[in-house]
N, C-alpha and C positions, 0 to 999 in steps of 0.2 A: 845666723838667719836661712831658716832649715825653707825653697820653696818646693810647691812640686810644679811639674812637665808633665803634661801629657805629653804619650809617645804612639809612635804606629809600631816603631821593634826596639830591641832592646840594646840602640847599640849608641854615641854621638852621633850619628853618622843620618841619623832618623829623624823624618819629618815628624813637626808636632803633630799630635794626634786631635784633628777636630770635636772631637765627641767626648767632654770629661764623662759620664757617670758608664761611658758606654769606651774609653780607651783601652786598646790594646797591653797599652806600660803605661806604669807612673813613672819618673824621676823624680826622687831627693834630690837636690842639689844642697849642698850646705856649706855659707859664705863662708864659714869663720874655719873652719875644720878642712873646707876644701875636697869633700869626698865627694859623693858621687853612687846611688843608687837606687838600680834598676831592681824593679820588679813587676809580673803581672796583672795583671788589676781579677784580683779574685773572684769579683762584681758584673763582671762585662755577661756575664748570660743571664742577669736574672731579670726578671718579666718585668718586677715592677720598684722599684725606691734601691736602682744604684745606684747614683748619684749620693744621694743619703750617708748613704753607708758606705760608700767612697771617698766622701767629706769626713766622716768619725774617723775611717782607719787616716787622712792622715792628719785628720788632729791628733789621734790619738801620737803622732810620731814628731809629734813639734813642729810643724808646717807651717808660716804664717801665709805666706803666697801659694795663690796655683792657677800657675800659668795655663793656657787650654784656647781653645779656635770657639769653643763657645760650649754658655750653659744652661742648665735642667732653668723652670723658669721658678722649681722649686727649690731650687739651691741656693741661692742670694736671701732670704733672711734666714737660712742653716748658718749658714758660714762669719755676716754679718754675727748672729747670736755668740761665734765663737771667735772675734774677731781678727777672721781670718780674710786676705784681703783677695780679688779675684784678680788677674789682671786678662783679659779676651785680646786675644791675637789674632789677625786676623790676616794676616802673612799667612796663611800655610804652606809658601816652601820654605822657611826658616826652619834647618835645623834643630839639633839639642845644643850642639854647641854653640848653633848662634845664640842659643834665645843663653845661654851662658856663658857666651862673653857678651851680649847687653848687658843682664845682671848685673856683672863686673864690676864696669862701667857708671851702675849708679852710687 
């Protein structure tokens, strides 16, 4: 299963980015292959539709869960239609490594 996590920087020590559509980076963690890929959010500077574009990008990569601090109000219906689970993490002090460790315990 692939999980996307929003990140402030491209590092496992980075903290989660609280803004999904405007996050600086996305991390795609594949818990089957144990692979981690960081990439900058190409939609960061869009004036509108950044969240929807980001969801589609992540869906195209086969992501089935997205972890972020918050999501825009228009995103829920889109992720539901694509069968992607939103995970809202209010603990913004968690690093990407902390989140991956938590996902491994599931």
